[in-house]
C-alpha positions in Angstrom: -13.0 -69.4 -14.8 -14.3 -65.8 -14.6 -12.2 -63.2 -12.7 -13.9 -60.9 -10.1 -13.9 -57.3 -11.3 -13.8 -54.1 -9.2 -14.1 -50.7 -10.9 -12.4 -47.5 -9.7 -12.1 -44.0 -11.3 -8.6 -44.8 -12.4 -8.5 -48.5 -13.3 -10.3 -51.8 -13.3 -9.0 -54.4 -10.8 -9.2 -58.0 -11.7 -8.6 -60.9 -9.2 -7.6 -64.2 -10.8 -7.8 -67.5 -9.0 -6.2 -70.9 -9.6 -3.2 -69.6 -11.5 0.4 -70.7 -11.0 2.8 -69.0 -8.7 5.0 -66.3 -10.3 4.4 -67.0 -13.9 1.3 -66.2 -15.9 1.2 -69.1 -18.3 -0.7 -68.3 -21.5 -4.2 -69.6 -21.1 -7.7 -68.7 -21.9 -10.0 -68.1 -19.0 -13.5 -67.6 -20.3 -12.1 -65.5 -23.3 -9.6 -63.6 -21.1 -6.0 -63.8 -22.2 -3.2 -63.1 -19.7 0.2 -62.8 -21.2 3.0 -64.9 -19.8 5.1 -63.0 -17.2 3.0 -59.9 -17.6 4.8 -56.8 -16.3 3.8 -53.2 -15.6 3.3 -51.3 -18.9 2.5 -54.5 -20.8 -0.8 -54.7 -22.6 -3.5 -57.3 -22.8 -7.0 -57.7 -24.2 -10.0 -58.6 -22.2 -12.9 -59.3 -24.4 -12.9 -56.5 -27.0 -11.3 -54.0 -24.8 -7.5 -53.3 -24.7 -5.9 -52.8 -21.3 -2.5 -51.7 -20.0 -1.1 -53.3 -16.8 -0.2 -50.5 -14.4 0.3 -52.6 -11.2 0.2 -56.2 -10.2 1.0 -58.3 -7.2 1.0 -62.1 -6.6 2.0 -64.6 -4.0 2.7 -68.3 -3.8 -1.0 -69.0 -3.4 -4.1 -67.6 -5.0 -5.4 -65.1 -5.6 -3.4 -62.9 -8.0 -4.3 -59.2 -8.3 -3.7 -57.3 -11.5 -4.6 -53.6 -11.9 -5.4 -52.9 -15.5 -6.2 -49.4 -17.0 -8.3 -49.1 -20.1 -6.0 -48.3 -23.0 -6.7 -45.0 -24.7 -7.0 -44.7 -28.4 -4.1 -43.2 -30.3 -6.1 -40.1 -31.2 -7.3 -39.6 -27.6 -3.8 -40.1 -26.3 -2.4 -37.6 -28.8 -5.0 -34.9 -27.7 -4.2 -35.4 -24.1 -0.5 -35.1 -24.8 -1.0 -31.9 -26.6 -3.1 -30.5 -23.9 -0.5 -31.4 -21.3 2.3 -29.7 -23.4 0.1 -26.6 -23.8 -0.6 -26.4 -20.1 3.1 -26.8 -19.3 4.0 -24.1 -21.8 1.4 -21.7 -20.3 2.8 -22.2 -16.8 6.4 -21.8 -18.1 5.8 -18.5 -20.0 5.5 -16.3 -16.9 8.3 -18.1 -15.1 10.7 -17.7 -18.0 9.6 -14.1 -18.6 10.2 -13.2 -15.0 13.7 -14.8 -15.2 14.5 -12.9 -18.4 13.3 -9.6 -16.9 15.3 -10.2 -13.7 18.5 -11.0 -15.7 18.1 -8.0 -18.0 17.4 -5.7 -15.0 20.3 -7.0 -13.0 22.7 -6.3 -15.8 21.3 -2.9 -16.5 21.3 -2.0 -12.7 24.9 -3.0 -12.4 25.8 -0.6 -15.2 23.7 2.2 -13.5 25.5 1.6 -10.2 28.9 2.0 -11.9 27.7 5.3 -13.3 26.3 6.5 -10.0 29.6 5.6 -8.3 31.4 8.2 -10.4 32.4 11.1 -8.2 31.0 13.8 -10.6 27.7 12.1 -10.9 27.5 11.4 -7.1 28.1 15.1 -6.4 24.9 15.9 -8.4 22.9 13.6 -6.2 24.2 15.1 -3.0 22.4 17.4 -0.6 22.5 21.1 -1.4 22.9 23.7 1.4 23.3 27.4 1.4 23.6 29.8 4.4 21.7 33.1 3.9 18.8 35.2 5.2 15.5 33.9 6.4 13.0 32.6 5.6 14.9 29.4 5.1 13.7 27.2 2.2 13.4 23.4 2.5 13.5 21.6 -0.9 12.2 18.0 -1.2 12.8 16.0 -4.4 10.7 13.3 -6.0 10.5 9.5 -6.0 13.7 8.0 -7.4 15.2 11.5 -7.8 17.6 13.6 -5.8 18.2 17.3 -5.0 19.1 17.6 -8.6 15.3 17.6 -9.3 15.2 21.1 -7.8 18.7 22.4 -8.6 17.5 25.2 -11.0 15.4 26.6 -8.2 18.1 26.1 -5.5 20.7 27.9 -7.6 18.3 30.8 -8.2 17.5 31.1 -4.5 21.1 30.9 -3.5 21.9 33.8 -5.9 19.2 35.8 -4.1 20.9 35.1 -0.8 18.3 32.7 0.7 19.1 30.1 3.2 18.2 26.7 1.9 18.6 23.0 2.2 17.7 20.4 -0.4 17.6 17.1 1.4 18.3 13.6 0.2 15.4 11.3 1.2 16.2 7.8 2.5 17.0 5.3 -0.2 17.9 8.0 -2.7 21.1 9.5 -4.0 23.1 6.2 -3.9 21.6 3.1 -5.6 18.1 1.9 -6.6 18.8 -1.2 -4.4 18.9 1.1 -1.4 15.4 2.3 -2.1 13.9 -1.2 -1.8 12.1 -1.8 1.5 12.1 1.9 2.5 8.8 3.0 4.1 6.7 6.1 3.8 7.4 6.9 7.5 11.2 7.2 6.8 10.6 9.8 4.1 8.3 11.8 6.3 10.6 11.6 9.3 13.6 12.8 7.3 11.6 15.8 6.0 10.3 16.6 9.5 13.8 16.6 11.0 15.1 18.8 8.2 12.2 21.2 8.8 12.8 21.4 12.5 16.5 22.0 12.0 15.8 25.0 9.7 13.0 26.2 12.0 15.3 26.3 15.0 18.1 28.1 13.1 16.1 30.6 11.0 12.7 30.9 12.7 10.7 30.9 9.4 10.6 28.1 6.9 9.1 27.8 3.4 8.9 24.5 1.6 9.2 23.6 -2.0 8.3 20.0 -3.1 8.5 18.3 -6.5 6.4 15.3 -7.4 6.4 12.9 -4.3 8.3 15.7 -2.6 5.2 17.9 -3.2 3.0 15.4 -1.4 5.5 15.2 1.5 5.6 19.0 1.6 1.9 19.2 1.8 1.9 16.8 4.8 4.5 18.9 6.6 2.5 22.1 5.9 -0.6 20.5 7.4 1.2 19.7 10.7 3.7 22.6 11.0 3.7 26.4 10.7 5.1 27.1 7.2 5.7 30.5 5.8 5.0 29.6 2.1 4.4 26.4 0.3 5.3 25.6 -3.4 4.3 22.4 -5.1 5.7 21.6 -8.5 4.0 18.7 -10.3 2.7 17.2 -7.0 2.0 13.5 -7.0 -1.2 12.1 -5.6 -1.7 9.2 -8.0 -0.2 8.1 -11.3 -1.8 9.4 -14.4 -4.2 6.7 -15.8 -3.0 4.6 -18.7 -5.4 3.4 -21.4 -3.6 0.1 -21.7 -3.5 -0.5 -17.9 -6.8 -1.6 -16.2 -6.7 -0.3 -12.6 -4.0 1.9 -11.0 -0.3 1.3 -12.0 0.6 1.5 -8.3 -1.6 -1.4 -7.5 -0.1 -3.6 -10.3 3.4 -2.7 -9.1 2.6 -3.8 -5.6 1.1 -7.1 -6.8 4.1 -7.9 -9.0 6.8 -6.9 -6.4 7.3 -10.5 -5.5 7.9 -11.6 -9.1 9.6 -8.5 -10.5 11.5 -6.7 -7.8 12.7 -3.8 -10.0 11.5 -2.2 -13.2 13.4 -0.1 -15.7 11.9 3.2 -16.6 11.5 3.8 -20.4 13.6 6.9 -19.9 15.3 8.8 -17.1 12.6 11.4 -16.7 9.3 12.4 -18.5 10.6 15.5 -20.2 9.5 16.8 -23.6 12.4 19.0 -24.3 15.3 16.9 -25.7 18.0 19.2 -24.2 16.4 19.0 -20.7 16.1 15.2 -21.0 19.8 14.9 -21.9 20.9 16.9 -18.8 18.5 15.4 -16.3 19.6 12.7 -13.8 17.7 10.3 -11.6 17.4 6.6 -10.9 16.7 4.6 -14.1 15.4 1.6 -12.1 12.8 1.6 -9.4 11.9 -1.1 -6.8 8.3 -2.2 -7.2 7.7 -2.6 -3.5 8.5 1.1 -2.9 5.7 2.1 -5.3 3.2 1.0 -2.7 4.8 3.4 -0.2 4.7 6.1 -2.9 1.0 5.6 -3.2 0.6 5.8 0.6 2.3 9.2 0.6 0.0 10.5 -2.1 -3.0 9.2 -0.2 -1.9 10.8 3.0 -1.3 14.2 1.3 -4.8 14.2 -0.2 -6.3 13.6 3.3 -4.0 16.3 4.9 -4.7 19.0 2.2 -7.8 20.3 4.1 -5.6 21.4 7.0 -3.1 23.6 4.9 -3.8 27.3 5.4 -0.4 28.8 4.4 0.2 30.8 1.2 0.5 28.3 -1.6 1.8 28.3 -5.2 0.8 25.2 -7.2 2.5 24.5 -10.5 1.4 21.7 -12.8 1.4 20.8 -16.5 -1.7 19.4 -18.1 0.6 17.3 -20.2 2.0 15.5 -17.2 2.0 11.7 -17.9 3.3 10.8 -14.4 1.3 12.7 -11.7 -2.4 12.9 -12.5 -3.2 16.5 -13.4 -6.9 16.2 -12.8 -6.5 14.9 -9.3 -3.9 17.5 -8.6 -6.3 20.3 -9.4 -9.0 18.7 -7.3 -6.7 18.7 -4.3 -5.8 22.3 -4.9 -9.5 23.3 -4.9 -9.9 21.6 -1.5 -7.1 23.7 0.0 -8.6 26.2 2.6 -5.6 28.6 2.2 -6.7 32.2 1.8 -3.9 33.0 -0.6 -3.3 30.3 -3.2 -2.6 30.3 -6.9 -2.6 27.5 -9.6 -0.2 27.9 -12.5 -0.9 25.6 -15.5 1.5 24.8 -18.2 0.8 22.9 -21.4 4.0 22.3 -23.3 6.0 20.5 -20.5 5.7 17.1 -19.1 6.3 15.9 -15.5 9.8 17.3 -14.8 8.9 20.9 -15.5 12.2 22.4 -14.2 14.1 20.7 -17.0 11.4 21.1 -19.7 10.2 23.9 -22.0 8.7 25.9 -19.1 11.7 25.7 -16.8 12.6 29.4 -16.9 9.0 30.6 -16.3 8.7 28.0 -13.4 12.0 29.2 -11.7 10.8 32.8 -12.0 7.4 32.0 -10.5 8.9 30.0 -7.6 11.6 32.5 -6.7 9.3 35.5 -6.9 6.8 33.8 -4.7 9.2 32.6 -2.0 11.3 35.8 -1.8 8.3 38.2 -2.0 8.5 39.2 1.7 12.3 39.5 1.6 12.2 41.9 -1.4 9.7 44.1 0.3 
């Protein structure tokens, strides 16, 4: 007899009638051979086409249903197997890479935290204060940095008898893990509170900001009366990279769920080997905090048009961290009557520890203490 056949995308279904109960006795039904006691995975041939049994069911009475899948040729099966292996490998590469990066970063961060826990190192990351004459000076460090970023200027101002305070922004001065999850608002609030404290005690306040601290200083100067404003390598956006399509801040935000921390290629972008050896900052940075960094830079660009206090702007054209071109554009948008842009060429981002550190310290101290000297 001839079986009824129903086609589906995955298999051909054959319904056999007039067969015995649980056993498939070898017999020829119109050229169709069904193996005795056929089981799932077993093959058979119907006409000239080979089939594999993938499912069957039977009862004590007819009919018996067998689901047969056309058997692939060895070559086709081999190609499909290779494609499957390649697909699995492609999916596994990013997962394995992420695991390796996380493991390496965790080991490296543990070593960094042991170093930061050292009392001598911790002291360098602490807040700097000095009681002196007004105007008081508020110093704000950069992203992943500490008051150590501005220590050369703080020491010089202290020698001149100036009252000053170099604050530690939230998430800084302890461990890179403490920086994860910190919002832009927390940094701005800490800077505002420090400003108000100095304002109440000394009456007049000047602000010096480095990198992200420069952007925060610009926001403060736009909303508060400031005696004088100094920005050193101010950050508004990261310098573009030829190998990175789009902004690095955007990529960091997108990868934050996969790679929570990244290790910087070196502690600071400094061209002078001696300065690089003496500089200290976080070696690892949380990728989610980079989005907050970008938000600070964006706010500072918007607020720049409201800054009217005397301003000294210092930046190196060789800065590979904070975009020099954007920095100069923001400077040009400043409505301040008295403003000056100082450009260096030999130094990198961390100018106060680079080749132009002495000149920078002299420029900053002279500008801030000008009224006092008079």
